C-alpha positions as CSV (number, residue, x, y, z in Angstrom):
1,M,2.2,4.6,-12.5
2,P,-0.1,2.9,-9.8
3,T,-3.1,5.0,-9.0
4,S,-4.5,2.6,-6.3
5,V,-3.2,0.6,-3.4
6,V,-4.5,-2.2,-1.4
7,V,-5.0,-1.7,2.5
8,S,-6.1,-4.8,4.6
9,I,-7.2,-4.5,8.1
10,A,-6.6,-7.4,10.2
11,Y,-8.4,-7.3,13.4
12,H,-10.1,-9.1,16.2
13,S,-13.1,-7.7,18.3
14,G,-14.3,-9.3,21.4
15,Y,-17.4,-7.3,21.9
16,G,-17.6,-5.1,18.7
17,H,-15.9,-2.0,19.8
18,T,-12.8,-2.8,17.8
19,A,-15.0,-3.8,14.8
20,V,-16.4,-0.2,14.8
21,L,-12.8,1.1,14.9
22,A,-12.0,-1.2,12.0
23,E,-14.8,0.1,9.9
24,A,-13.5,3.8,10.6
25,V,-10.1,2.8,9.4
26,R,-11.5,1.2,6.4
27,A,-13.6,4.4,5.6
28,G,-10.6,6.6,5.8
29,A,-8.3,4.5,3.5
30,A,-11.3,4.1,1.0
31,D,-11.6,7.9,1.0
32,T,-8.2,8.1,-0.9
33,G,-9.4,5.5,-3.6
34,A,-7.7,2.6,-1.9
35,T,-8.9,-0.9,-2.2
36,V,-9.7,-2.0,1.3
37,H,-10.2,-5.5,2.9
38,L,-11.6,-6.1,6.4
39,I,-10.3,-9.5,7.8
40,K,-11.5,-10.9,11.1
41,V,-8.2,-12.8,12.3
42,D,-10.3,-15.3,14.4
43,E,-12.1,-16.4,11.3
44,I,-9.4,-16.0,8.7
45,T,-9.5,-18.0,5.5
46,D,-6.9,-19.2,3.1
47,A,-8.1,-16.7,0.7
48,E,-7.8,-13.9,3.1
49,W,-4.2,-14.8,3.9
50,E,-3.7,-14.4,0.3
51,L,-5.3,-10.9,0.5
52,L,-2.9,-10.0,3.2
53,D,0.0,-11.4,1.1
54,A,-1.1,-9.2,-1.6
55,S,-1.7,-6.1,0.2
56,D,0.7,-2.8,0.2
57,A,-0.3,-2.2,3.7
58,I,-1.7,-4.3,6.7
59,V,-3.3,-2.5,9.6
60,F,-3.6,-4.6,12.8
61,G,-6.4,-4.1,15.3
62,S,-7.3,-5.6,18.7
63,P,-8.8,-4.7,21.9
64,T,-6.3,-4.4,24.8
65,Y,-7.2,-7.1,27.2
66,M,-4.9,-7.4,30.4
67,G,-2.4,-5.0,29.0
68,T,-1.8,-6.6,25.6
69,A,-3.7,-7.7,22.3
70,S,-6.3,-10.3,22.7
71,G,-5.7,-14.0,22.6
72,A,-7.3,-14.5,19.3
73,F,-5.0,-11.7,17.8
74,H,-1.9,-13.3,19.6
75,Q,-2.8,-16.7,17.8
76,F,-3.2,-15.0,14.6
77,A,0.3,-13.3,15.1
78,E,1.9,-16.7,15.9
79,A,0.3,-18.0,12.6
80,T,2.0,-15.3,10.6
81,S,5.4,-17.1,11.2
82,K,4.6,-18.8,7.9
83,R,4.9,-15.5,6.2
84,W,8.0,-14.5,8.2
85,A,9.8,-17.6,6.8
86,T,9.2,-16.7,3.3
87,D,9.5,-12.9,3.7
88,A,6.0,-12.6,2.4
89,W,5.2,-9.2,4.1
90,L,8.8,-7.9,3.8
91,D,8.7,-4.0,3.0
92,K,4.8,-3.8,3.4
93,L,3.5,-0.9,5.4
94,A,2.0,-1.6,8.8
95,A,0.0,0.4,11.4
96,G,-2.3,-0.3,14.3
97,F,-5.3,0.4,16.4
98,T,-6.8,-0.5,19.7
99,N,-9.5,0.0,22.2
100,S,-9.8,-0.5,26.1
101,G,-12.1,0.4,28.9
102,S,-9.8,2.7,30.6
103,K,-8.4,6.0,29.5
104,S,-4.9,4.3,29.4
105,G,-5.6,0.7,29.8
106,D,-2.0,0.0,28.7
107,K,-3.0,0.6,25.0
108,P,0.5,1.7,24.0
109,H,1.6,-1.9,25.0
110,T,-0.7,-3.3,22.6
111,L,0.5,-1.1,19.8
112,Q,4.1,-1.9,20.7
113,F,3.3,-5.6,20.3
114,F,1.9,-4.7,16.9
115,Q,5.3,-2.7,16.2
116,T,7.3,-5.7,17.1
117,L,5.2,-8.1,15.0
118,A,5.6,-5.6,12.0
119,G,9.4,-5.2,12.8
120,Q,9.9,-8.9,12.6
121,H,8.3,-9.3,9.3
122,G,10.6,-6.3,8.0
123,M,7.5,-4.0,7.6
124,T,7.6,-0.2,7.8
125,W,5.7,1.2,10.6
126,V,3.2,4.1,10.0
127,N,2.4,6.2,13.2
128,L,-0.5,8.3,13.8
129,G,1.3,11.6,12.7
130,L,-1.0,13.7,15.1
131,K,0.0,16.0,17.8
132,P,-2.0,15.0,21.1
133,G,-5.4,16.5,21.7
134,W,-7.1,17.4,24.8
135,N,-4.0,18.4,26.6
136,A,-4.6,22.0,27.4
137,T,-7.3,24.3,29.2
138,D,-8.9,25.4,25.9
139,A,-8.7,21.8,24.3
140,S,-11.8,19.4,24.1
141,E,-12.3,15.5,24.5
142,N,-13.5,15.9,20.9
143,D,-10.1,16.6,19.6
144,L,-8.4,14.1,17.3
145,N,-5.9,11.9,19.3
146,R,-7.7,12.9,22.5
147,L,-5.8,10.2,24.3
148,G,-2.3,11.4,23.2
149,I,-1.2,8.2,21.4
150,F,1.5,8.6,18.7
151,A,2.3,5.0,17.8
152,G,-1.3,4.4,16.3
153,A,-5.0,5.0,17.0
154,G,-6.4,4.4,20.4
155,A,-9.8,4.6,21.6
156,Q,-11.5,4.3,25.0
157,T,-15.0,3.1,25.6
158,P,-16.7,2.2,28.7
159,V,-16.8,-1.5,29.7
160,D,-20.6,-1.3,30.2
161,A,-21.4,0.5,26.9
162,G,-22.0,-1.1,23.6
163,P,-20.1,-0.5,20.3
164,E,-22.4,2.5,19.6
165,A,-20.5,4.3,22.5
166,V,-17.3,4.4,20.7
167,H,-16.1,8.0,21.0
168,K,-16.8,9.9,17.9
169,A,-13.2,11.7,18.3
170,D,-11.7,8.3,18.7
171,L,-13.6,7.1,15.3
172,A,-12.3,10.4,13.5
173,T,-8.7,9.4,14.9
174,A,-9.1,6.0,13.3
175,E,-10.3,7.4,10.0
176,H,-7.1,9.7,9.9
177,L,-5.1,6.5,10.5
178,G,-6.7,4.9,7.6
179,R,-6.3,8.1,5.2
180,R,-2.5,8.3,6.4
181,V,-1.8,4.6,5.7
182,A,-3.4,4.6,2.4
183,T,-1.7,7.9,1.2
184,T,1.6,6.7,2.5
185,A,1.2,3.4,0.8
186,R,0.5,5.2,-2.6
187,S,3.6,7.5,-2.0
188,F,5.8,4.2,-1.5
189,A,4.3,2.7,-4.5
190,L,4.8,5.6,-6.8
191,G,8.4,5.7,-5.4
192,K,9.0,2.0,-6.3
193,A,7.5,2.6,-9.7
194,A,9.7,5.5,-10.4
195,A,12.8,3.7,-9.2
196,T,12.1,0.7,-11.5
197,A,11.5,2.8,-14.5
198,A,14.8,4.8,-13.9
């Protein structure tokens, strides 16, 4: 029976904020014992494409610019059409995370773009699995999922602040997403192994 899974985080970061989130997702997945690869999609190599193909789960990450993922991420998404043509990512798990300068910033649209991309590849989407935080009088901006996003992990960082200013609650939420993806991937792998052995 498989004891480890491979999670790859395919992301673009314009100013470093999304890279900090990617590292948090990596840390969360690695906490479960998963093998994790960080892949910058604007610098992707043939070897890294092969890492994606061999992964059990792929987590997409991008800043939200003008209501959607960055141009660099869109370019990567278009390049995945070669994988689509061969079903290379069929039945893998997928998830996503994003950062913007505003509390909303249309982050859900970026996550929906990731969901559509995953759907086109026949992947299974892993949502955040958290209730919304910071939505009651006794709640705090330090709650997990403080921005109340269900599809994936969202973060808000002031546009005039550096990567070190990414909110600690948003980092913890990204770590949660990494753990959830890796744990779900392990459950899927165990289920496939049991089905094969039956």
